[in-house]
N, C-alpha and C positions, 0 to 999 in steps of 0.2 A: 607549790608556789615558792619562789625564791626572791628575797629582797636583798639587794646588794648594797653594801656600804661603799663609800668612795674608794677609788684606787684598788679595785677588786677584780681579779681575773679567775674564771673557772672554765672547766671543760665538761660538757655533758656527754655521757656515754650510756644511753639506755638500750636495753635488749629485752627479749621476751622473758628472761630469767632474773634480771637485776636492773635496778636503777642506780647508776654510779655517777658520782660527781667528783672531779678532781679540782680541789681548791688550790690554785697555784699560789695566790697570795691575796691578802685582804680579809674581808669579813662578810658573812652572809647569814641570813636567817632563813631556815628551811621549815616549811609547813607541809608535812608529808601525809598523804592519804594512806590508809591501812590497806596493805596488799601482801598477804603472806607468801604468795607465789613469786613476788618480785620485791625482795628487800631493798631498802634504800641505803646506800653506802656513800660516805664522803671520804675521799682520800685527802690528807693534808699533813705535811711535815713528816712523812714516813709512817703515818698511822692511819687507821681507818676508824670512822665513827659510823656505827650501824644502827638503824632504826627500822621498825616495821610501820608504825603509825605514831607520829609525835610531832612536836614543834621544838626546834632547838637552833642555836646559832653556833657557828664555828669561825674562829679567827686564827689565821696563820700569818705570822709576822716575825721575820728575822730569827728563825729557829725556835720560836715560842708558839705554843698552840693553846687556845682557850676554847672550851666547850661549855655552853650554857644551855640547860634544858628548861624550856617553858612549860611543856606538857609531855606526858608519857615517860618513856624510859629509853636510854640509848646505851650502847656498849662501845667503849673505846679500846682499841687494841694497843698493846704495848709495842714499842718499836723493836725491830730485830737488832741484836748486838752485832759487833764487828765480825764475830765468828759465825753469825747466822742463827744463833740461839735466841729464843724469845725471852723477854724479861718477865718478871712476875706479873700476873694478870692484874688489870685495873678494875676497880669496882664499877658496877653498872650505875649510871647516873639517873636520878629521879628528878621530877619537876622541882624547880627551885634550887638545884645544885649546879655549881660551877666548878670545872676542873681546869686548873692552870698547869701547863706542862712546859717548863723551861729547864733545860738541862736534864738531869736524871731524877729529880725529886718532884713528884706530882703533889699539887696542893688542892685539896677538895674543900669547898666551902658551901654551906647551906645559906641561901639568901632569902630574906623576906620578899614578899611580892613587890613592894615599892622599889627595892634594890634591883630586882630583876628588870623592872621597867626602866630604871635609870641606866642599866647596862645596855639597854636597847634604844636609848634616846636618840641615837644617830638616825633611826628610821624617820624621825620627825624633824631632822635637821639641827639637832642640838648636841652639844658636847658637855659632858660633866666629868669633873675630876674631884675625887674625894681622898686627897692625901697622896696622889701619885707624884712621882718626881717631876720637877720642872722640865728636865730634858725630855722625858716621855711625853708630857703635855705639849711641849713645843713641837715635837715630831708629829703629833696628831693634828695640830693646827696647820702644819705644813702640808699634810696629806690633803686637807680640804681646801686650802687657799693658795698654795704655791709659795707663800711667804716663808722665807728661810730665817732661821734663828742662829745667832752666834753666841755661845756661852763658853767663855774661856776658863771660868773658874769651876772645877769639878764639884766643889762643895755647894756652889750655887745651883748647879745642875741637879743636885740631889735634894734641893729644897722642896718640901711637900707643897702641893697646890690644891686649893679648894676653889672651884669655879663652876658656873653653869651659864652657858651663853650659846647663841646661834653659831653654828659651825663656821659660817663665813665672816663672823664679826670679830676681826682681829683687834679692833679698838676695845671691844668689850673684854676680850681675853687679857689685853695689856692692862686695862683698868683693874681687873681682878688681881693681876699680879702685883700691882702697886699697893693694893689693899692687903694682900698676903704678906708682902715684905716691904715695909717702909724704907728700908735701906737699899732698895733696888733702883737702879738707873736704867731707863729705857731710851735707847738711841735708835731712831728710825732712819734708814738709808733707802736707796732705791731697791725695793724687793728684799731688803734684809733688815732684821731687827736685832740689834746688839744688846744683850742683857749683861749688866755688870753690877757689882756691889758699889754702893756709894762710899767714897773715901771718908774716913772719920775726920770730923772738923778739928782743926788745930786748937790746942788749949790757949 
């Protein structure tokens, strides 16, 4: 069983010996039946994620790969170097672990059950941000709604965001932003939201 997040494309290639999925972009949750004779493999961002029987999500976005294990164990292959040599092997992931791969430095985290559920809140049409950068959060909202954001100030784009709202609720997202940063100015135009810092009041 595969559940697709918004703006996700994958290619299914099943054979008698293997169940292979190419995740072109986006995010998907895989619930895999146990079958030793036909391992389940997900290709994404030059890596493979292999499982025999488990439940896990994979996200591939702009050169970054995230693997989250809900049940069972999965193995993530290291990418091949420019010379064709393999990098150091990555640890097998167990239930409750998330591996973030951006650049050459993997980041492994053990998540409590509630955090795992929050990471999968998109399945129920919700988005949650827990300190992620504003630019990243705005990009996620664009994926779901098509509304574009303009953030000219890099330091503003790096501002951490805490919010929980329906994926299609742009007004709810903007209300959360105003609570996060009282010095934030929101200007809405046709299909575009411009985010700026409020100018300091003159003395």
